[in-house]
N, CA, C and O atoms as CSV, one atom per row, in Angstrom:
chain,resi,resn,atom,element,x,y,z
A,1,MET,N,N,-20.840,-25.322,-39.886
A,1,MET,CA,C,-20.792,-24.751,-41.201
A,1,MET,C,C,-20.083,-23.385,-41.131
A,1,MET,O,O,-20.327,-22.606,-40.210
A,2,VAL,N,N,-19.233,-23.111,-42.079
A,2,VAL,CA,C,-18.487,-21.854,-42.140
A,2,VAL,C,C,-19.164,-20.929,-43.137
A,2,VAL,O,O,-19.435,-21.308,-44.277
A,3,THR,N,N,-19.435,-19.698,-42.684
A,3,THR,CA,C,-20.069,-18.713,-43.549
A,3,THR,C,C,-19.005,-17.763,-44.070
A,3,THR,O,O,-18.248,-17.203,-43.278
A,4,PRO,N,N,-18.926,-17.565,-45.390
A,4,PRO,CA,C,-17.924,-16.635,-45.929
A,4,PRO,C,C,-18.257,-15.187,-45.541
A,4,PRO,O,O,-19.416,-14.836,-45.317
A,5,TYR,N,N,-17.220,-14.371,-45.469
A,5,TYR,CA,C,-17.409,-12.971,-45.133
A,5,TYR,C,C,-16.326,-12.150,-45.815
A,5,TYR,O,O,-15.293,-12.679,-46.225
A,6,ASP,N,N,-16.574,-10.863,-45.930
A,6,ASP,CA,C,-15.602,-9.923,-46.483
A,6,ASP,C,C,-14.958,-9.166,-45.332
A,6,ASP,O,O,-15.637,-8.792,-44.376
A,7,THR,N,N,-13.661,-8.939,-45.418
A,7,THR,CA,C,-12.974,-8.167,-44.390
A,7,THR,C,C,-13.117,-6.678,-44.689
A,7,THR,O,O,-13.381,-6.276,-45.822
A,8,GLN,N,N,-12.939,-5.880,-43.657
A,8,GLN,CA,C,-12.970,-4.430,-43.805
A,8,GLN,C,C,-11.729,-3.847,-43.157
A,8,GLN,O,O,-11.222,-4.377,-42.169
A,9,SER,N,N,-11.249,-2.756,-43.719
A,9,SER,CA,C,-10.095,-2.062,-43.132
A,9,SER,C,C,-10.505,-1.414,-41.818
A,9,SER,O,O,-11.679,-1.122,-41.593
A,10,ASN,N,N,-9.517,-1.194,-40.954
A,10,ASN,CA,C,-9.778,-0.509,-39.688
A,10,ASN,C,C,-10.251,0.905,-39.955
A,10,ASN,O,O,-9.726,1.593,-40.831
A,11,ILE,N,N,-11.230,1.327,-39.208
A,11,ILE,CA,C,-11.676,2.719,-39.282
A,11,ILE,C,C,-10.781,3.569,-38.397
A,11,ILE,O,O,-10.412,4.685,-38.762
A,12,VAL,N,N,-10.437,3.043,-37.245
A,12,VAL,CA,C,-9.545,3.717,-36.303
A,12,VAL,C,C,-8.201,3.002,-36.357
A,12,VAL,O,O,-8.162,1.782,-36.197
A,13,PRO,N,N,-7.101,3.713,-36.574
A,13,PRO,CA,C,-5.790,3.063,-36.616
A,13,PRO,C,C,-5.503,2.308,-35.317
A,13,PRO,O,O,-5.874,2.762,-34.234
A,14,LEU,N,N,-4.851,1.175,-35.431
A,14,LEU,CA,C,-4.537,0.375,-34.254
A,14,LEU,C,C,-3.576,1.086,-33.305
A,14,LEU,O,O,-3.485,0.729,-32.131
A,15,THR,N,N,-2.869,2.075,-33.801
A,15,THR,CA,C,-1.929,2.831,-32.964
A,15,THR,C,C,-2.552,4.114,-32.418
A,15,THR,O,O,-1.849,4.928,-31.820
A,16,PHE,N,N,-3.852,4.309,-32.612
A,16,PHE,CA,C,-4.512,5.524,-32.149
A,16,PHE,C,C,-4.307,5.697,-30.649
A,16,PHE,O,O,-4.565,4.777,-29.873
A,17,GLY,N,N,-3.850,6.859,-30.247
A,17,GLY,CA,C,-3.661,7.161,-28.835
A,17,GLY,C,C,-2.322,6.738,-28.276
A,17,GLY,O,O,-2.022,7.032,-27.119
A,18,THR,N,N,-1.503,6.052,-29.067
A,18,THR,CA,C,-0.213,5.609,-28.551
A,18,THR,C,C,0.927,6.514,-28.982
A,18,THR,O,O,2.021,6.444,-28.420
A,19,ASN,N,N,0.688,7.356,-29.962
A,19,ASN,CA,C,1.732,8.257,-30.451
A,19,ASN,C,C,1.577,9.624,-29.799
A,19,ASN,O,O,1.054,10.558,-30.406
A,20,VAL,N,N,2.031,9.727,-28.576
A,20,VAL,CA,C,1.915,10.969,-27.813
A,20,VAL,C,C,3.031,11.917,-28.231
A,20,VAL,O,O,4.195,11.519,-28.279
A,21,PRO,N,N,2.686,13.175,-28.534
A,21,PRO,CA,C,3.735,14.139,-28.878
A,21,PRO,C,C,4.751,14.258,-27.731
A,21,PRO,O,O,4.375,14.241,-26.559
A,22,THR,N,N,6.005,14.376,-28.071
A,22,THR,CA,C,7.079,14.440,-27.078
A,22,THR,C,C,6.822,15.529,-26.038
A,22,THR,O,O,7.039,15.312,-24.846
A,23,ALA,N,N,6.370,16.679,-26.478
A,23,ALA,CA,C,6.134,17.793,-25.560
A,23,ALA,C,C,5.020,17.508,-24.561
A,23,ALA,O,O,4.924,18.185,-23.537
A,24,MET,N,N,4.178,16.517,-24.840
A,24,MET,CA,C,3.037,16.230,-23.975
A,24,MET,C,C,3.290,15.069,-23.015
A,24,MET,O,O,2.425,14.758,-22.196
A,25,ARG,N,N,4.428,14.436,-23.093
A,25,ARG,CA,C,4.662,13.227,-22.290
A,25,ARG,C,C,4.540,13.461,-20.796
A,25,ARG,O,O,4.007,12.604,-20.091
A,26,SER,N,N,5.014,14.589,-20.287
A,26,SER,CA,C,4.905,14.837,-18.848
A,26,SER,C,C,3.446,15.072,-18.451
A,26,SER,O,O,3.027,14.669,-17.366
A,27,ILE,N,N,2.679,15.717,-19.320
A,27,ILE,CA,C,1.263,15.933,-19.045
A,27,ILE,C,C,0.512,14.609,-19.082
A,27,ILE,O,O,-0.333,14.353,-18.224
A,28,VAL,N,N,0.807,13.772,-20.057
A,28,VAL,CA,C,0.169,12.451,-20.145
A,28,VAL,C,C,0.533,11.625,-18.912
A,28,VAL,O,O,-0.311,10.908,-18.376
A,29,ALA,N,N,1.772,11.721,-18.465
A,29,ALA,CA,C,2.193,10.983,-17.269
A,29,ALA,C,C,1.402,11.450,-16.048
A,29,ALA,O,O,1.027,10.632,-15.207
A,30,ALA,N,N,1.145,12.753,-15.940
A,30,ALA,CA,C,0.362,13.282,-14.820
A,30,ALA,C,C,-1.068,12.745,-14.872
A,30,ALA,O,O,-1.630,12.369,-13.844
A,31,TRP,N,N,-1.656,12.711,-16.071
A,31,TRP,CA,C,-3.005,12.171,-16.211
A,31,TRP,C,C,-3.037,10.669,-15.960
A,31,TRP,O,O,-4.000,10.159,-15.387
A,32,THR,N,N,-2.013,9.968,-16.377
A,32,THR,CA,C,-1.946,8.523,-16.134
A,32,THR,C,C,-1.890,8.250,-14.632
A,32,THR,O,O,-2.575,7.357,-14.133
A,33,ALA,N,N,-1.082,9.015,-13.921
A,33,ALA,CA,C,-0.994,8.863,-12.463
A,33,ALA,C,C,-2.343,9.171,-11.820
A,33,ALA,O,O,-2.766,8.465,-10.905
A,34,TRP,N,N,-3.018,10.211,-12.286
A,34,TRP,CA,C,-4.349,10.542,-11.785
A,34,TRP,C,C,-5.305,9.383,-12.037
A,34,TRP,O,O,-6.054,8.985,-11.145
A,35,GLY,N,N,-5.277,8.839,-13.262
A,35,GLY,CA,C,-6.171,7.748,-13.626
A,35,GLY,C,C,-5.985,6.509,-12.763
A,35,GLY,O,O,-6.952,5.815,-12.451
A,36,ARG,N,N,-4.755,6.232,-12.379
A,36,ARG,CA,C,-4.480,5.059,-11.538
A,36,ARG,C,C,-5.138,5.168,-10.165
A,36,ARG,O,O,-5.409,4.153,-9.523
A,37,LYS,N,N,-5.389,6.374,-9.724
A,37,LYS,CA,C,-5.994,6.581,-8.406
A,37,LYS,C,C,-7.525,6.577,-8.448
A,37,LYS,O,O,-8.170,6.675,-7.404
A,38,GLN,N,N,-8.105,6.465,-9.630
A,38,GLN,CA,C,-9.557,6.597,-9.767
A,38,GLN,C,C,-10.327,5.287,-9.659
A,38,GLN,O,O,-11.558,5.304,-9.645
A,39,HIS,N,N,-9.639,4.159,-9.585
A,39,HIS,CA,C,-10.285,2.853,-9.447
A,39,HIS,C,C,-11.220,2.537,-10.612
A,39,HIS,O,O,-12.321,2.026,-10.406
A,40,PHE,N,N,-10.778,2.845,-11.847
A,40,PHE,CA,C,-11.570,2.498,-13.026
A,40,PHE,C,C,-11.589,0.992,-13.183
A,40,PHE,O,O,-10.549,0.346,-13.055
A,41,GLY,N,N,-12.745,0.423,-13.458
A,41,GLY,CA,C,-12.853,-1.007,-13.744
A,41,GLY,C,C,-12.413,-1.868,-12.583
A,41,GLY,O,O,-12.574,-1.491,-11.422
A,42,GLY,N,N,-11.857,-3.027,-12.896
A,42,GLY,CA,C,-11.398,-3.939,-11.860
A,42,GLY,C,C,-12.549,-4.741,-11.278
A,42,GLY,O,O,-13.664,-4.717,-11.799
A,43,SER,N,N,-12.272,-5.441,-10.208
A,43,SER,CA,C,-13.293,-6.295,-9.608
A,43,SER,C,C,-14.309,-5.503,-8.792
A,43,SER,O,O,-15.423,-5.973,-8.560
A,44,ARG,N,N,-13.925,-4.295,-8.353
A,44,ARG,CA,C,-14.850,-3.468,-7.579
A,44,ARG,C,C,-14.888,-2.061,-8.166
A,44,ARG,O,O,-14.348,-1.131,-7.566
A,45,PRO,N,N,-15.513,-1.890,-9.322
A,45,PRO,CA,C,-15.548,-0.562,-9.930
A,45,PRO,C,C,-16.294,0.440,-9.047
A,45,PRO,O,O,-17.291,0.106,-8.408
A,46,ALA,N,N,-15.802,1.641,-9.028
A,46,ALA,CA,C,-16.431,2.719,-8.272
A,46,ALA,C,C,-16.658,3.892,-9.210
A,46,ALA,O,O,-15.843,4.814,-9.248
A,47,PRO,N,N,-17.750,3.876,-9.969
A,47,PRO,CA,C,-17.945,4.876,-11.021
A,47,PRO,C,C,-18.035,6.315,-10.548
A,47,PRO,O,O,-17.765,7.227,-11.330
A,48,ASP,N,N,-18.404,6.551,-9.303
A,48,ASP,CA,C,-18.571,7.918,-8.830
A,48,ASP,C,C,-17.354,8.479,-8.115
A,48,ASP,O,O,-17.443,9.538,-7.495
A,49,VAL,N,N,-16.229,7.802,-8.187
A,49,VAL,CA,C,-15.029,8.261,-7.491
A,49,VAL,C,C,-14.393,9.448,-8.206
A,49,VAL,O,O,-13.977,10.404,-7.552
A,50,ALA,N,N,-14.311,9.407,-9.511
A,50,ALA,CA,C,-13.614,10.451,-10.268
A,50,ALA,C,C,-14.418,11.744,-10.316
A,50,ALA,O,O,-15.641,11.729,-10.458
A,51,ASP,N,N,-13.710,12.858,-10.195
A,51,ASP,CA,C,-14.313,14.177,-10.368
A,51,ASP,C,C,-14.795,14.271,-11.819
A,51,ASP,O,O,-13.997,14.078,-12.737
A,52,PRO,N,N,-16.078,14.562,-12.049
A,52,PRO,CA,C,-16.600,14.582,-13.421
A,52,PRO,C,C,-15.862,15.548,-14.351
A,52,PRO,O,O,-15.658,15.232,-15.523
A,53,ASN,N,N,-15.461,16.715,-13.849
A,53,ASN,CA,C,-14.739,17.680,-14.681
A,53,ASN,C,C,-13.383,17.113,-15.114
A,53,ASN,O,O,-12.994,17.242,-16.274
A,54,LEU,N,N,-12.670,16.490,-14.179
A,54,LEU,CA,C,-11.375,15.904,-14.517
A,54,LEU,C,C,-11.552,14.733,-15.489
A,54,LEU,O,O,-10.786,14.587,-16.442
A,55,LEU,N,N,-12.554,13.913,-15.242
A,55,LEU,CA,C,-12.795,12.773,-16.125
A,55,LEU,C,C,-13.151,13.235,-17.538
A,55,LEU,O,O,-12.707,12.632,-18.515
A,56,ASN,N,N,-13.947,14.297,-17.654
A,56,ASN,CA,C,-14.276,14.843,-18.975
A,56,ASN,C,C,-13.024,15.320,-19.703
A,56,ASN,O,O,-12.857,15.065,-20.896
A,57,HIS,N,N,-12.144,16.015,-18.980
A,57,HIS,CA,C,-10.894,16.480,-19.585
A,57,HIS,C,C,-10.031,15.296,-20.023
A,57,HIS,O,O,-9.510,15.271,-21.139
A,58,TYR,N,N,-9.890,14.330,-19.140
A,58,TYR,CA,C,-9.074,13.141,-19.444
A,58,TYR,C,C,-9.583,12.444,-20.704
A,58,TYR,O,O,-8.806,12.109,-21.597
A,59,ASP,N,N,-10.892,12.232,-20.763
A,59,ASP,CA,C,-11.483,11.574,-21.933
A,59,ASP,C,C,-11.272,12.399,-23.202
A,59,ASP,O,O,-10.958,11.845,-24.256
A,60,TRP,N,N,-11.442,13.711,-23.106
A,60,TRP,CA,C,-11.271,14.594,-24.265
A,60,TRP,C,C,-9.841,14.517,-24.797
A,60,TRP,O,O,-9.616,14.308,-25.989
A,61,TYR,N,N,-8.877,14.691,-23.882
A,61,TYR,CA,C,-7.477,14.680,-24.301
A,61,TYR,C,C,-7.100,13.345,-24.935
A,61,TYR,O,O,-6.463,13.315,-25.988
A,62,ALA,N,N,-7.488,12.249,-24.305
A,62,ALA,CA,C,-7.153,10.920,-24.821
A,62,ALA,C,C,-7.809,10.694,-26.184
A,62,ALA,O,O,-7.180,10.152,-27.094
A,63,ALA,N,N,-9.068,11.106,-26.326
A,63,ALA,CA,C,-9.785,10.912,-27.591
A,63,ALA,C,C,-9.192,11.740,-28.724
A,63,ALA,O,O,-9.333,11.386,-29.895
A,64,HIS,N,N,-8.534,12.834,-28.382
A,64,HIS,CA,C,-7.949,13.712,-29.404
A,64,HIS,C,C,-6.425,13.592,-29.475
A,64,HIS,O,O,-5.739,14.491,-29.962
A,65,GLY,N,N,-5.912,12.469,-28.981
A,65,GLY,CA,C,-4.488,12.184,-29.121
A,65,GLY,C,C,-3.571,13.139,-28.382
A,65,GLY,O,O,-2.417,13.314,-28.773
A,66,TRP,N,N,-4.061,13.755,-27.328
A,66,TRP,CA,C,-3.257,14.686,-26.528
A,66,TRP,C,C,-2.733,15.831,-27.380
A,66,TRP,O,O,-1.626,16.320,-27.155
A,67,ARG,N,N,-3.528,16.263,-28.364
A,67,ARG,CA,C,-3.107,17.323,-29.279
A,67,ARG,C,C,-4.050,18.524,-29.288
A,67,ARG,O,O,-3.733,19.556,-29.879
A,68,LEU,N,N,-5.205,18.395,-28.636
A,68,LEU,CA,C,-6.216,19.445,-28.740
A,68,LEU,C,C,-6.706,19.846,-27.341
A,68,LEU,O,O,-7.151,18.993,-26.573
A,69,PRO,N,N,-6.623,21.141,-27.009
A,69,PRO,CA,C,-7.116,21.585,-25.696
A,69,PRO,C,C,-8.622,21.340,-25.552
A,69,PRO,O,O,-9.352,21.249,-26.539
A,70,TYR,N,N,-9.051,21.239,-24.326
A,70,TYR,CA,C,-10.469,21.084,-24.005
A,70,TYR,C,C,-11.209,22.317,-24.517
A,70,TYR,O,O,-10.659,23.418,-24.472
A,71,PRO,N,N,-12.432,22.165,-25.000
A,71,PRO,CA,C,-13.176,23.321,-25.523
A,71,PRO,C,C,-13.227,24.477,-24.515
A,71,PRO,O,O,-13.549,24.295,-23.341
A,72,GLY,N,N,-12.901,25.660,-25.016
A,72,GLY,CA,C,-12.911,26.862,-24.188
A,72,GLY,C,C,-11.587,27.133,-23.486
A,72,GLY,O,O,-11.444,28.152,-22.811
A,73,GLU,N,N,-10.620,26.235,-23.637
A,73,GLU,CA,C,-9.314,26.422,-23.003
A,73,GLU,C,C,-8.250,26.585,-24.082
A,73,GLU,O,O,-8.428,26.148,-25.219
A,74,SER,N,N,-7.148,27.215,-23.712
A,74,SER,CA,C,-6.105,27.496,-24.701
A,74,SER,C,C,-4.935,26.522,-24.642
A,74,SER,O,O,-4.044,26.572,-25.490
A,75,ALA,N,N,-4.929,25.635,-23.646
A,75,ALA,CA,C,-3.821,24.686,-23.497
A,75,ALA,C,C,-4.338,23.392,-22.882
A,75,ALA,O,O,-5.421,23.352,-22.298
A,76,ILE,N,N,-3.548,22.346,-23.024
A,76,ILE,CA,C,-3.849,21.073,-22.378
A,76,ILE,C,C,-3.310,21.160,-20.954
A,76,ILE,O,O,-2.124,21.414,-20.743
A,77,LEU,N,N,-4.183,20.948,-19.992
A,77,LEU,CA,C,-3.842,21.138,-18.589
A,77,LEU,C,C,-3.637,19.815,-17.868
A,77,LEU,O,O,-4.139,18.777,-18.300
A,78,THR,N,N,-2.899,19.860,-16.773
A,78,THR,CA,C,-2.718,18.679,-15.928
A,78,THR,C,C,-3.859,18.630,-14.910
A,78,THR,O,O,-4.544,19.635,-14.719
A,79,PRO,N,N,-4.078,17.503,-14.260
A,79,PRO,CA,C,-5.104,17.442,-13.227
A,79,PRO,C,C,-4.876,18.477,-12.123
A,79,PRO,O,O,-5.831,19.078,-11.629
A,80,THR,N,N,-3.621,18.685,-11.736
A,80,THR,CA,C,-3.306,19.657,-10.693
A,80,THR,C,C,-3.712,21.068,-11.101
A,80,THR,O,O,-4.239,21.828,-10.287
A,81,GLN,N,N,-3.467,21.416,-12.361
A,81,GLN,CA,C,-3.846,22.745,-12.836
A,81,GLN,C,C,-5.360,22.929,-12.819
A,81,GLN,O,O,-5.843,24.034,-12.567
A,82,LEU,N,N,-6.116,21.866,-13.084
A,82,LEU,CA,C,-7.567,21.967,-13.064
A,82,LEU,C,C,-8.141,22.066,-11.659
A,82,LEU,O,O,-9.230,22.606,-11.468
A,83,LEU,N,N,-7.418,21.549,-10.678
A,83,LEU,CA,C,-7.911,21.577,-9.301
A,83,LEU,C,C,-7.684,22.918,-8.615
A,83,LEU,O,O,-8.219,23.154,-7.531
A,84,ARG,N,N,-6.902,23.796,-9.227
A,84,ARG,CA,C,-6.619,25.107,-8.621
A,84,ARG,C,C,-7.821,25.995,-8.685
A,84,ARG,O,O,-7.771,27.135,-8.225
């Protein structure tokens, strides 16, 4: 039996996070390279591999479209800048 339903519009745009500002592309590339080394997901996830501070920054930047610095900072930083 088929139950009728009403559709709803997306709350989050389907392109969210894909429109990276041109000036941020090198920073996003640095974070992407960092992320590839963290073994996120996959068949053998290792949740404790990533540095929590770096992971928090990565999540913040990605969630805010690479447009907003981490709280308390004046710029969006690369992983290398955070490790100094």
